[in-house]
Backbone as XML, in Angstrom:
<?xml version="1.0"?>
<chain id="A" units="angstrom">
  <residue number="1" name="UNK">
    <atom name="N" x="64.838" y="-14.395" z="80.135"/>
    <atom name="CA" x="63.582" y="-14.100" z="80.523"/>
    <atom name="C" x="63.528" y="-12.670" z="81.161"/>
  </residue>
  <residue number="2" name="UNK">
    <atom name="N" x="64.522" y="-12.107" z="82.379"/>
    <atom name="CA" x="64.653" y="-10.977" z="83.075"/>
    <atom name="C" x="65.084" y="-10.095" z="82.026"/>
  </residue>
  <residue number="3" name="UNK">
    <atom name="N" x="65.832" y="-10.177" z="80.827"/>
    <atom name="CA" x="66.254" y="-9.380" z="79.966"/>
    <atom name="C" x="65.136" y="-8.787" z="79.155"/>
  </residue>
  <residue number="4" name="UNK">
    <atom name="N" x="64.115" y="-9.932" z="78.615"/>
    <atom name="CA" x="63.348" y="-9.443" z="77.863"/>
    <atom name="C" x="62.396" y="-8.519" z="78.514"/>
  </residue>
  <residue number="5" name="UNK">
    <atom name="N" x="61.689" y="-8.872" z="79.707"/>
    <atom name="CA" x="61.211" y="-7.860" z="80.483"/>
    <atom name="C" x="61.779" y="-6.459" z="80.751"/>
  </residue>
  <residue number="6" name="UNK">
    <atom name="N" x="63.024" y="-6.724" z="80.926"/>
    <atom name="CA" x="63.671" y="-5.318" z="81.285"/>
    <atom name="C" x="63.668" y="-4.541" z="79.937"/>
  </residue>
  <residue number="7" name="UNK">
    <atom name="N" x="63.887" y="-5.142" z="78.527"/>
    <atom name="CA" x="63.727" y="-4.499" z="77.408"/>
    <atom name="C" x="62.327" y="-3.994" z="76.994"/>
  </residue>
  <residue number="8" name="UNK">
    <atom name="N" x="61.429" y="-4.808" z="77.347"/>
    <atom name="CA" x="60.034" y="-4.509" z="76.990"/>
    <atom name="C" x="59.749" y="-3.450" z="77.972"/>
  </residue>
  <residue number="9" name="UNK">
    <atom name="N" x="59.876" y="-3.320" z="79.471"/>
    <atom name="CA" x="59.570" y="-2.305" z="80.052"/>
    <atom name="C" x="60.360" y="-0.717" z="79.520"/>
  </residue>
  <residue number="10" name="UNK">
    <atom name="N" x="61.399" y="-1.104" z="79.453"/>
    <atom name="CA" x="62.373" y="0.208" z="78.890"/>
    <atom name="C" x="61.707" y="0.656" z="77.438"/>
  </residue>
  <residue number="11" name="UNK">
    <atom name="N" x="61.241" y="-0.166" z="76.797"/>
    <atom name="CA" x="60.413" y="0.384" z="75.660"/>
    <atom name="C" x="59.093" y="1.006" z="75.493"/>
  </residue>
  <residue number="12" name="UNK">
    <atom name="N" x="58.552" y="0.495" z="76.628"/>
    <atom name="CA" x="57.363" y="1.181" z="76.941"/>
    <atom name="C" x="57.172" y="2.568" z="77.600"/>
  </residue>
  <residue number="13" name="UNK">
    <atom name="N" x="58.461" y="2.772" z="78.487"/>
    <atom name="CA" x="58.622" y="3.892" z="79.084"/>
    <atom name="C" x="59.033" y="4.934" z="77.929"/>
  </residue>
  <residue number="14" name="UNK">
    <atom name="N" x="59.978" y="4.593" z="77.105"/>
    <atom name="CA" x="60.197" y="5.287" z="76.176"/>
    <atom name="C" x="59.235" y="5.964" z="75.148"/>
  </residue>
  <residue number="15" name="UNK">
    <atom name="N" x="58.290" y="4.857" z="75.062"/>
    <atom name="CA" x="57.143" y="5.340" z="74.165"/>
    <atom name="C" x="56.473" y="6.235" z="74.751"/>
  </residue>
  <residue number="16" name="UNK">
    <atom name="N" x="56.124" y="5.984" z="76.014"/>
    <atom name="CA" x="55.163" y="7.265" z="76.758"/>
    <atom name="C" x="55.798" y="8.382" z="76.937"/>
  </residue>
  <residue number="17" name="UNK">
    <atom name="N" x="57.301" y="8.413" z="76.693"/>
    <atom name="CA" x="57.927" y="9.940" z="76.777"/>
    <atom name="C" x="57.783" y="10.945" z="75.601"/>
  </residue>
  <residue number="18" name="UNK">
    <atom name="N" x="57.397" y="10.011" z="74.502"/>
    <atom name="CA" x="57.249" y="10.789" z="73.276"/>
    <atom name="C" x="55.639" y="10.769" z="73.119"/>
  </residue>
  <residue number="19" name="UNK">
    <atom name="N" x="54.902" y="10.843" z="73.635"/>
    <atom name="CA" x="53.569" y="10.918" z="73.615"/>
    <atom name="C" x="53.365" y="12.509" z="73.464"/>
  </residue>
  <residue number="20" name="UNK">
    <atom name="N" x="52.692" y="12.886" z="72.530"/>
    <atom name="CA" x="52.093" y="14.431" z="72.519"/>
    <atom name="C" x="50.672" y="14.396" z="72.867"/>
  </residue>
  <residue number="21" name="UNK">
    <atom name="N" x="50.337" y="15.419" z="73.914"/>
    <atom name="CA" x="49.257" y="15.771" z="74.155"/>
    <atom name="C" x="48.429" y="16.242" z="73.315"/>
  </residue>
  <residue number="22" name="UNK">
    <atom name="N" x="48.777" y="17.161" z="72.502"/>
    <atom name="CA" x="47.827" y="17.769" z="71.332"/>
    <atom name="C" x="47.885" y="16.985" z="69.930"/>
  </residue>
  <residue number="23" name="UNK">
    <atom name="N" x="48.228" y="15.815" z="70.070"/>
    <atom name="CA" x="48.167" y="14.947" z="68.779"/>
    <atom name="C" x="46.616" y="15.008" z="68.223"/>
  </residue>
  <residue number="24" name="UNK">
    <atom name="N" x="45.621" y="15.126" z="68.891"/>
    <atom name="CA" x="44.289" y="15.048" z="68.600"/>
    <atom name="C" x="43.822" y="16.303" z="67.912"/>
  </residue>
  <residue number="25" name="UNK">
    <atom name="N" x="44.363" y="17.229" z="68.283"/>
    <atom name="CA" x="44.113" y="18.706" z="67.673"/>
    <atom name="C" x="44.694" y="18.667" z="66.349"/>
  </residue>
  <residue number="26" name="UNK">
    <atom name="N" x="45.356" y="17.978" z="65.600"/>
    <atom name="CA" x="46.035" y="17.891" z="64.345"/>
    <atom name="C" x="45.009" y="17.403" z="63.134"/>
  </residue>
  <residue number="27" name="UNK">
    <atom name="N" x="44.803" y="18.276" z="62.335"/>
    <atom name="CA" x="44.210" y="17.535" z="61.185"/>
    <atom name="C" x="44.797" y="16.939" z="60.392"/>
  </residue>
  <residue number="28" name="UNK">
    <atom name="N" x="43.847" y="15.935" z="59.652"/>
    <atom name="CA" x="44.726" y="15.030" z="58.741"/>
    <atom name="C" x="44.250" y="15.184" z="57.711"/>
  </residue>
  <residue number="29" name="UNK">
    <atom name="N" x="43.310" y="16.070" z="57.101"/>
    <atom name="CA" x="42.644" y="16.462" z="55.820"/>
    <atom name="C" x="42.969" y="17.882" z="55.768"/>
  </residue>
  <residue number="30" name="UNK">
    <atom name="N" x="43.061" y="18.412" z="54.435"/>
    <atom name="CA" x="43.384" y="19.772" z="54.026"/>
    <atom name="C" x="42.134" y="20.268" z="53.814"/>
  </residue>
  <residue number="31" name="UNK">
    <atom name="N" x="41.657" y="21.276" z="54.691"/>
    <atom name="CA" x="40.392" y="22.297" z="54.620"/>
    <atom name="C" x="40.625" y="22.867" z="53.309"/>
  </residue>
  <residue number="32" name="UNK">
    <atom name="N" x="39.325" y="23.255" z="52.741"/>
    <atom name="CA" x="39.001" y="24.305" z="51.787"/>
    <atom name="C" x="39.457" y="25.744" z="52.303"/>
  </residue>
  <residue number="33" name="UNK">
    <atom name="N" x="40.154" y="26.418" z="51.586"/>
    <atom name="CA" x="40.283" y="27.992" z="52.090"/>
    <atom name="C" x="39.418" y="28.625" z="52.524"/>
  </residue>
  <residue number="34" name="UNK">
    <atom name="N" x="37.963" y="28.367" z="52.065"/>
    <atom name="CA" x="36.702" y="29.386" z="52.332"/>
    <atom name="C" x="36.567" y="28.992" z="53.634"/>
  </residue>
  <residue number="35" name="UNK">
    <atom name="N" x="36.411" y="27.672" z="54.181"/>
    <atom name="CA" x="36.299" y="27.046" z="55.615"/>
    <atom name="C" x="37.123" y="27.695" z="56.413"/>
  </residue>
  <residue number="36" name="UNK">
    <atom name="N" x="38.426" y="28.186" z="56.500"/>
    <atom name="CA" x="39.271" y="28.489" z="57.212"/>
    <atom name="C" x="39.352" y="30.243" z="57.493"/>
  </residue>
  <residue number="37" name="UNK">
    <atom name="N" x="39.076" y="30.741" z="56.494"/>
    <atom name="CA" x="39.237" y="32.250" z="56.569"/>
    <atom name="C" x="38.713" y="32.963" z="57.957"/>
  </residue>
  <residue number="38" name="UNK">
    <atom name="N" x="39.219" y="33.974" z="58.348"/>
    <atom name="CA" x="38.629" y="34.385" z="59.533"/>
    <atom name="C" x="39.604" y="34.890" z="60.645"/>
  </residue>
  <residue number="39" name="UNK">
    <atom name="N" x="39.137" y="35.113" z="62.015"/>
    <atom name="CA" x="39.799" y="35.324" z="62.774"/>
    <atom name="C" x="39.827" y="34.365" z="64.027"/>
  </residue>
  <residue number="40" name="UNK">
    <atom name="N" x="40.909" y="33.806" z="64.464"/>
    <atom name="CA" x="40.788" y="32.768" z="65.575"/>
    <atom name="C" x="41.660" y="33.000" z="66.987"/>
  </residue>
  <residue number="41" name="UNK">
    <atom name="N" x="40.764" y="32.997" z="67.999"/>
    <atom name="CA" x="41.419" y="33.342" z="69.392"/>
    <atom name="C" x="41.863" y="31.970" z="69.967"/>
  </residue>
  <residue number="42" name="UNK">
    <atom name="N" x="42.938" y="32.068" z="70.446"/>
    <atom name="CA" x="43.306" y="30.568" z="71.389"/>
    <atom name="C" x="42.795" y="30.809" z="72.584"/>
  </residue>
  <residue number="43" name="UNK">
    <atom name="N" x="42.420" y="29.603" z="72.937"/>
    <atom name="CA" x="41.762" y="29.293" z="74.202"/>
    <atom name="C" x="42.793" y="28.941" z="75.442"/>
  </residue>
  <residue number="44" name="UNK">
    <atom name="N" x="43.924" y="28.326" z="75.033"/>
    <atom name="CA" x="44.928" y="28.251" z="76.030"/>
    <atom name="C" x="46.339" y="28.591" z="75.266"/>
  </residue>
  <residue number="45" name="UNK">
    <atom name="N" x="47.324" y="28.480" z="76.347"/>
    <atom name="CA" x="48.742" y="28.792" z="75.772"/>
    <atom name="C" x="49.344" y="27.326" z="75.945"/>
  </residue>
  <residue number="46" name="UNK">
    <atom name="N" x="49.766" y="26.464" z="74.989"/>
    <atom name="CA" x="50.419" y="25.183" z="74.977"/>
    <atom name="C" x="51.958" y="25.150" z="75.555"/>
  </residue>
  <residue number="47" name="UNK">
    <atom name="N" x="52.381" y="26.351" z="75.424"/>
    <atom name="CA" x="53.839" y="26.528" z="75.565"/>
    <atom name="C" x="54.230" y="26.452" z="76.933"/>
  </residue>
  <residue number="48" name="UNK">
    <atom name="N" x="54.768" y="25.870" z="77.768"/>
    <atom name="CA" x="55.032" y="26.199" z="79.334"/>
    <atom name="C" x="56.213" y="26.882" z="79.485"/>
  </residue>
  <residue number="49" name="UNK">
    <atom name="N" x="56.388" y="27.977" z="80.594"/>
    <atom name="CA" x="57.668" y="28.494" z="80.995"/>
    <atom name="C" x="58.908" y="27.662" z="81.321"/>
  </residue>
  <residue number="50" name="UNK">
    <atom name="N" x="58.590" y="26.571" z="81.923"/>
    <atom name="CA" x="59.371" y="25.540" z="82.406"/>
    <atom name="C" x="60.089" y="25.004" z="81.376"/>
  </residue>
  <residue number="51" name="UNK">
    <atom name="N" x="59.206" y="24.555" z="80.602"/>
    <atom name="CA" x="59.831" y="23.510" z="79.208"/>
    <atom name="C" x="60.677" y="24.636" z="78.357"/>
  </residue>
  <residue number="52" name="UNK">
    <atom name="N" x="60.652" y="25.775" z="78.496"/>
    <atom name="CA" x="61.191" y="26.831" z="77.332"/>
    <atom name="C" x="62.062" y="27.569" z="78.050"/>
  </residue>
  <residue number="53" name="UNK">
    <atom name="N" x="62.110" y="27.654" z="79.518"/>
    <atom name="CA" x="63.129" y="28.424" z="80.035"/>
    <atom name="C" x="62.800" y="30.230" z="79.917"/>
  </residue>
  <residue number="54" name="UNK">
    <atom name="N" x="61.253" y="29.983" z="79.497"/>
    <atom name="CA" x="60.990" y="31.645" z="79.396"/>
    <atom name="C" x="60.526" y="32.191" z="80.918"/>
  </residue>
  <residue number="55" name="UNK">
    <atom name="N" x="60.762" y="33.628" z="80.965"/>
    <atom name="CA" x="60.142" y="34.192" z="81.945"/>
    <atom name="C" x="58.646" y="33.905" z="82.184"/>
  </residue>
  <residue number="56" name="UNK">
    <atom name="N" x="58.405" y="33.720" z="83.528"/>
    <atom name="CA" x="57.011" y="33.564" z="83.940"/>
    <atom name="C" x="56.208" y="35.137" z="83.657"/>
  </residue>
  <residue number="57" name="UNK">
    <atom name="N" x="55.197" y="35.155" z="82.763"/>
    <atom name="CA" x="54.300" y="36.137" z="82.584"/>
    <atom name="C" x="53.032" y="35.626" z="82.332"/>
  </residue>
  <residue number="58" name="UNK">
    <atom name="N" x="51.933" y="36.478" z="82.547"/>
    <atom name="CA" x="50.628" y="36.419" z="82.345"/>
    <atom name="C" x="50.470" y="36.281" z="80.772"/>
  </residue>
  <residue number="59" name="UNK">
    <atom name="N" x="49.566" y="34.978" z="80.641"/>
    <atom name="CA" x="49.506" y="34.994" z="79.217"/>
    <atom name="C" x="48.429" y="35.905" z="78.483"/>
  </residue>
  <residue number="60" name="UNK">
    <atom name="N" x="48.843" y="36.284" z="77.402"/>
    <atom name="CA" x="48.326" y="37.488" z="76.474"/>
    <atom name="C" x="47.039" y="36.683" z="75.947"/>
  </residue>
  <residue number="61" name="UNK">
    <atom name="N" x="46.245" y="37.519" z="75.653"/>
    <atom name="CA" x="44.886" y="37.094" z="74.384"/>
    <atom name="C" x="45.368" y="37.411" z="73.169"/>
  </residue>
  <residue number="62" name="UNK">
    <atom name="N" x="45.583" y="35.905" z="72.706"/>
    <atom name="CA" x="46.540" y="35.899" z="71.313"/>
    <atom name="C" x="45.167" y="35.489" z="70.271"/>
  </residue>
  <residue number="63" name="UNK">
    <atom name="N" x="45.636" y="36.045" z="69.081"/>
    <atom name="CA" x="44.454" y="35.709" z="67.935"/>
    <atom name="C" x="45.548" y="35.539" z="66.767"/>
  </residue>
  <residue number="64" name="UNK">
    <atom name="N" x="44.836" y="34.881" z="65.421"/>
    <atom name="CA" x="45.636" y="34.936" z="64.329"/>
    <atom name="C" x="44.522" y="34.938" z="63.302"/>
  </residue>
  <residue number="65" name="UNK">
    <atom name="N" x="44.585" y="35.722" z="62.234"/>
    <atom name="CA" x="43.697" y="36.062" z="61.197"/>
    <atom name="C" x="44.342" y="35.485" z="59.946"/>
  </residue>
  <residue number="66" name="UNK">
    <atom name="N" x="43.483" y="34.856" z="59.239"/>
    <atom name="CA" x="43.771" y="34.149" z="57.974"/>
    <atom name="C" x="43.081" y="34.980" z="56.859"/>
  </residue>
  <residue number="67" name="UNK">
    <atom name="N" x="43.590" y="35.277" z="55.815"/>
    <atom name="CA" x="43.018" y="36.198" z="54.731"/>
    <atom name="C" x="43.038" y="35.261" z="53.627"/>
  </residue>
  <residue number="68" name="UNK">
    <atom name="N" x="42.354" y="35.669" z="52.569"/>
    <atom name="CA" x="42.035" y="34.579" z="51.381"/>
    <atom name="C" x="43.581" y="34.650" z="50.578"/>
  </residue>
  <residue number="69" name="UNK">
    <atom name="N" x="44.370" y="36.043" z="50.542"/>
    <atom name="CA" x="45.474" y="36.077" z="49.696"/>
    <atom name="C" x="46.614" y="35.484" z="50.396"/>
  </residue>
  <residue number="70" name="UNK">
    <atom name="N" x="46.297" y="34.765" z="51.501"/>
    <atom name="CA" x="47.724" y="34.145" z="52.400"/>
    <atom name="C" x="48.525" y="34.941" z="53.300"/>
  </residue>
  <residue number="71" name="UNK">
    <atom name="N" x="48.175" y="36.140" z="53.593"/>
    <atom name="CA" x="48.462" y="37.175" z="54.276"/>
    <atom name="C" x="47.927" y="37.519" z="55.503"/>
  </residue>
</chain>
């Protein structure tokens, strides 16, 4: 019985470690190109300096532009 509790606890802890906080932002349907063309500005930076050993810097205002020709 103790082994079952230990294994169940370990499984729950490991499952929690792989949770993605941004999974709710991922689209599950392919949008029409006409609906996504334009310039998008990012609200926040999702990469932390600690996780990637990057030097600490002020976040820059970043954007991405999607064109109809794919460039």
